[in-house]
Every structure is written in C-alpha cells, then in structure tokens.
C-alpha positions in Angstrom: -24.4 -8.0 -5.8 -24.5 -5.8 -8.3 -24.0 -3.2 -5.8 -21.5 -4.8 -3.9 -19.0 -5.5 -6.8 -18.0 -2.0 -7.6 -17.1 -1.2 -4.1 -13.7 -3.6 -4.9 -12.6 -2.0 -8.5 -9.2 -1.3 -8.6 -7.8 2.5 -9.3 -5.0 4.4 -9.3 -3.8 5.1 -5.8 -0.8 7.5 -4.7 0.5 6.7 -1.4 2.3 9.0 0.6 4.4 8.4 3.9 7.6 9.9 6.0 9.7 7.9 8.4 13.0 8.8 10.6 16.4 7.6 9.4 18.3 5.1 11.7 21.7 5.6 12.0 22.2 9.5 11.7 20.8 12.2 13.8 17.4 14.5 12.5 17.0 12.9 9.4 13.8 12.2 7.5 12.4 10.5 4.4 9.3 11.8 2.9 8.4 9.6 0.0 5.4 8.6 -2.4 4.7 6.1 -5.0 1.9 5.5 -7.5 0.0 1.9 -7.6 -2.4 1.1 -10.1 -4.5 -1.6 -8.7 -6.3 -2.7 -11.7 -3.3 -4.0 -13.5 -0.6 -4.4 -10.5 2.0 -2.0 -11.5 4.0 0.6 -9.5 4.8 3.8 -11.5 6.0 7.2 -10.4 7.8 7.9 -7.4 9.7 10.6 -5.1 11.9 10.1 -2.0 13.2 13.5 -0.3 15.7 13.6 2.8 15.5 16.4 4.9 17.6 17.0 8.4 20.9 18.0 9.4 23.0 15.0 8.2 24.8 14.2 5.1 21.6 13.0 3.6 20.1 16.3 4.1 18.5 18.0 1.1 18.6 14.9 -1.4 15.5 14.3 -3.3 14.5 12.8 -6.5 11.9 11.0 -8.4 12.1 7.8 -10.7 9.4 6.9 -13.7 10.3 3.2 -13.0 7.5 0.8 -13.9 7.4 -2.7 -12.6 4.5 -4.7 -12.3 3.5 -7.1 -9.2 3.2 -6.7 -5.5 6.9 -5.7 -5.0 8.7 -2.9 -6.1 12.8 -2.5 -6.1 15.0 0.3 -6.5 18.8 0.1 -6.6 21.3 2.6 -8.0 24.5 4.2 -7.4 25.8 7.8 -8.5 27.5 10.8 -7.2 28.7 8.9 -4.2 25.4 7.8 -3.0 23.9 3.9 -2.9 20.3 3.4 -2.5 18.5 0.6 -1.8 14.7 1.0 -1.7 11.9 -1.7 -1.6 8.3 -1.4 -1.6 6.2 -4.5 -0.6 2.3 -4.6 -1.0 0.1 -6.7 1.3 -1.3 -9.3 -1.2 -4.5 -9.2 0.8 -5.0 -5.7 1.2 -3.3 -3.2 -1.6 -3.9 -0.3 0.8 -1.6 -1.8 3.2 2.4 -1.7 2.2 5.9 -1.7 3.5 8.8 0.5 2.5 12.6 -0.5 3.2 15.9 0.5 2.4 19.2 1.5 3.3 21.1 4.6 1.5 25.0 5.4 2.1 27.1 8.5 1.1 30.7 9.5 2.2 30.7 6.4 4.7 27.5 7.2 6.5 25.1 4.7 6.1 20.9 5.3 7.0 18.4 2.8 7.2 14.7 3.8 7.0 11.2 1.6 7.5 7.5 2.3 7.1 4.5 0.2 7.8 1.4 1.6 6.6 -1.4 0.7 9.3 -4.8 1.4 6.9 -7.7 2.5 8.1 -9.9 -0.5 9.1 -8.9 -2.0 5.6 -11.9 0.3 3.5 -12.2 -2.0 0.8 -13.2 -4.8 3.4 -15.5 -2.2 5.3 -17.7 -2.4 2.5 -17.5 -5.8 1.1 -17.9 -7.9 4.4 -21.3 -6.1 5.6 -23.1 -6.1 2.1 -21.8 -9.7 2.0 -23.6 -10.6 5.3 -26.7 -8.6 4.4 -26.7 -10.3 1.1 -26.2 -14.0 2.3 -28.6 -13.1 5.1 -31.5 -12.5 2.6 -30.7 -15.5 1.0 -31.2 -17.3 4.0 -34.0 -15.8 4.9 -35.8 -16.0 1.8 -35.0 -20.3 2.2 -36.9 -20.0 5.3 -40.2 -18.2 3.8 -40.4 -20.9 1.2 -40.7 -23.3 3.9 -44.4 -23.8 4.7 -46.6 -26.3 6.4 -49.1 -28.2 4.6 -52.5 -28.6 6.1 -53.8 -32.0 6.5 -57.4 -32.7 6.6 
C-alpha cells in the first residue's frame, strides 16, 4: 500500500482551455488557471479573447485566491462586465467546468467549456493497484487454509 498512496498525492496544477464565445461571430476565449490540490485553492489565471467581435483583443490576468472546489470572478470596468465561474468535479479535480458571460457596449457573449479528462489519470493508477493488493490479501487467506490429515 505504501507504493500506491503517493499516486494520489496532490500538487499544483495549471489548467489551459479554449472555447468559442456564443452570441458573437468568430470569437474565441483562451484561458488558464492554477489550482493547488494539496490545499484546494485557486490562484493565478488569465483570460484572452481573440476574433472579430467587440471582445477581440481583450485580455487580462487575475491573482485572486479562492479556496474550495469553485471559483467566481465578477467585475465591471471600462464598459465591460464579466461573470466567470470555474467548478471542479469533487470526485476528480482533473475535470472542470468553465462558464461565463461578457458584455461590452450592449453586446453579450457567453462561453462554456467542459474538460474531458484522459481516463481520470489518478484512478488509472489507484484502481489496478488496489485490485492487486486486495487480490493478494485474498489469495494469502486461501493459502493459509490447509487440510489436516487424520489417521
């Protein structure tokens, strides 16, 4: 078991994503955020809008820290209103959902992104290791049972 437990140890992870912005033509949001799984804290992130709409060329970073499995950023500045949410899957912190809206000069765009993890890497190591360990315990129990010869 000592070899299996480190496979689930937490660490600082940077997540990157890209998605289209609905409600406007030819606009894409590219973003990133940092999540520390050892203390369940969001920190530095960035948002960048590219394309031909009124949002093209907007970009920024944030250094807001927030604990838990969800992050909310709401701001209004220079005629732009942004509502940005990240929610982690509590069963697998490698899977997350990003949603939000952005408004500028009466034009509103919405965006949503759902991460599809590559097989849930954490469980890809833990489940086979657990099966092997419990299989070994089960087989060890069968070997202890021996028939006693009677004369």
